[in-house]
DODOTI-980064 format. One record per residue: x negated, y, z negated of N, C-alpha, C in turn; residue in three letters. Coordinates in steps of 0.1 Angstrom, whole numbers, plus 5000, padded with zeros to 4 digits. Each point is the difference from the previous one (the first is absolute). Layout:
<gugus>
XYZXYZXYZALA/...
</gugus>
This chain:
<gugus>
285716063636501350075000500050125009UNK/501050035007500050115009500350134994UNK/500950004990500450134994499050044989UNK/499850124998499250064989500850044988UNK/501350005001500850044989500249894990UNK/499750034987500049904990501449934999UNK/501150075001501349944999500249895011UNK/499650035012500149905011499149894998UNK/498850024994499049894998500649914989UNK/500650054990500649924990501249925005UNK/500850065009501149945006499549885008UNK/499050025008499549895009499449894991UNK/499450034989499549904991501149924994UNK/501050064995501149934993500949925010UNK/500150055012500949945010499349905009UNK/498749984998499249915009500549864998UNK/500049925011500449854999498949934991UNK/500549884995499249934990498649965006UNK/499949965013498849965005499050115001UNK/500550135001499150125000499650034985UNK/501049994991499750034986498949904994UNK/499949895006499049904995498650075002UNK/499750085010498750065002499850114989UNK/501150064994499850104990499849934986UNK/500149875000499849934987498649964998UNK/499050075004498649974999499450064987UNK/499049944995499350054988498549995003UNK/499250094993498649995002499449884993UNK/498949955005499349894995499050054989UNK/499649914991499050044990498650015008UNK/499150074993498750025007499349875004UNK/500149904992499449875003500649945012UNK/501350005001500749955012499750085012UNK/499950134999499750095011498649965006UNK/499049974992498749965005500049875006UNK/500849904995500049875005500849985013UNK/501150075001500949995012499850105010UNK/499550124997499750105010501150095004UNK/501150014992501050095002500650054987UNK/500850115000500350074988501449964994UNK/500949975008501449974995500649895008UNK/501049944993500849895007501450004993UNK/501049945007501349994995500149914988UNK/500750044990500249934988500949885002UNK/499749884995500849895002500249934986UNK/501049914999500349934988498849914998UNK/499550004987498849914997498750084999UNK/500050125005498850094999499950044985UNK/498850024995499750054987499750155001UNK/500750084993499850155001499750064987UNK/499550125000499750084988500850145003UNK/500850044990500750135001499050114998UNK/500050105009499050114999500650134995UNK/501350015001500650134996501349974991UNK/500350114993501249994992499949954986UNK/501149974993500049964986499349864999UNK/500149925010499649864999498549995006UNK/499350115000498650005006499149904993UNK/499349925008499149904995500649864999UNK/501349995002500649864998499749925013UNK/499649874997499749915011501049885000UNK/500449965012500949885000500249965015UNK/500749895001500449955013501350065005UNK/500050025013501250065006501149895001UNK/501150024994501149895000501050035011UNK/500250135004501150035009499650135008UNK/500350005013499750115008501450045006UNK/500450134997501350055005499850105011UNK/500149955012499750105012501150105001UNK/501249974996501150105002499850124991UNK/499649974987499750114991498650055000UNK/499149925007498650035001499350004986UNK/500349894993499449984986499549864999UNK/499049984991499649864996500249984986UNK/500149874996500349974986498849914995UNK/499550034989498849934995500349924988UNK/499549875000500349914989499550064987UNK/500950004990499750054986500250154998UNK/500250085011500250144999501550034999UNK/500450014987501450014997500350124991UNK/501250044999500550104990501349954995UNK/500350064988501249964993501150105003UNK/501249955004501150085002500750044987UNK/501050095001500650054987500849894994UNK/500549905008500849894994499149894995UNK/498750015001499149914994499449905010UNK/500549995012499549915010498850065007UNK/499149915005498850055006500149985015UNK/499450105008500049995014498650035005UNK/499849955013498750035006500050145005UNK/498850074999499950145003499550005015UNK/500850085009499650015014498850105001UNK/499049975008498950085002499850025015UNK/499650125004499750035014498749945004UNK/499849935011498749935003498850095001UNK/500250135003498950095001499450034987UNK/500749974989499550034986499349884994UNK/499849905008499249884995498849985008UNK/499149924995498849965007499949845000UNK/499849955012500049855001498649954995UNK/500049914990498749954995499849865004UNK/501149925004499849875005501149975011UNK/499649955011500949975011500549864999UNK/501349985004500649875001499749955015UNK/499249905001499649955013500649875004UNK/501249964994500749885003500650005014UNK/500450125005500750015013499050015011UNK/500249915010499150005012500050135008UNK/501250065001500250135007499250114993UNK/500050004986499350104993498549985003UNK/499549885001498649985003499650065014UNK/501049985009499850055014499950165000UNK/500950064991500050144999498750054995UNK/499549934989498750044994498949995010UNK/500049895008499049985010500050125011UNK/501250035004500250105010499650144995UNK/500350034987499750144995498550014997UNK/499349904995498650024997499249895007UNK/500149995013499549895008498549964996UNK/499150105000498649964998499649994986UNK/500850064990499649994986500949914992UNK/500949925007500949914992499149904993UNK/500649954989499349894992499949885009UNK/498949924998499949885008501149904998UNK/500649984988501049904998501350045007UNK/500250135003501250045007499850005015UNK/500449895006500149995014498749945007UNK/498850014993498849955007500049844998UNK/499949935011500049864999498649954998UNK/499849874997498749954997499150015012UNK/500649985012499250015012499350135002UNK/500850114997499550135002498950034990UNK/500249954988498950024989498749935005UNK/500249875005498849935004499350065012UNK/500850065009499350075011499250124996UNK/500650074990499350124995498749964993UNK/500149894992498849964993498949945010UNK/500549935010499149945010499350125008UNK/500750105003499550115007498950084992UNK/500250014987499050064991498849924999UNK/500249865000498849914998499150005012UNK/500650015012499349995013499250125003UNK/500250124994499350125003498549984996UNK/499150035009498649984996499550114991UNK/499149964991499550094990498850075007UNK/499950135000498950075006498950014990UNK/498849965004498950014992499250125003UNK/499650074990499250125002498549974997UNK/499250065008498549984998499650094988UNK/499149954992499550074988499050105005UNK/500150124997499050105003499350064989UNK/
</gugus>
């Protein structure tokens, strides 16, 4: 952002086009996922399993059922509250207040994003073909073992 004034920063955030707001819809990964993928955060998508880290619903885990880019909120399966008329509604949560504990890898484009973000540390089943795995294993097997003389 170019402006340092908070009012202008908020205005830019709220008036941003939806394809830009998608970048603001990212959430941190759990420590296990950080180690395995090699990056800290990714955009939340429908089907991801998340854990609420802040607020009254802290500790709640569930699948993301809806992502609202316009309002910049996500809706989690089972996270509801009762209205005054007795009906129940899903509670909107800001994505920065949750932690992703399981990624939805059904989408090919999502796999490409994961490969691009954590190229060298990505999981083998994400994008690595059988040929690449075989080449790596063959390369390791061909390395000569250095023998040391006993002194």
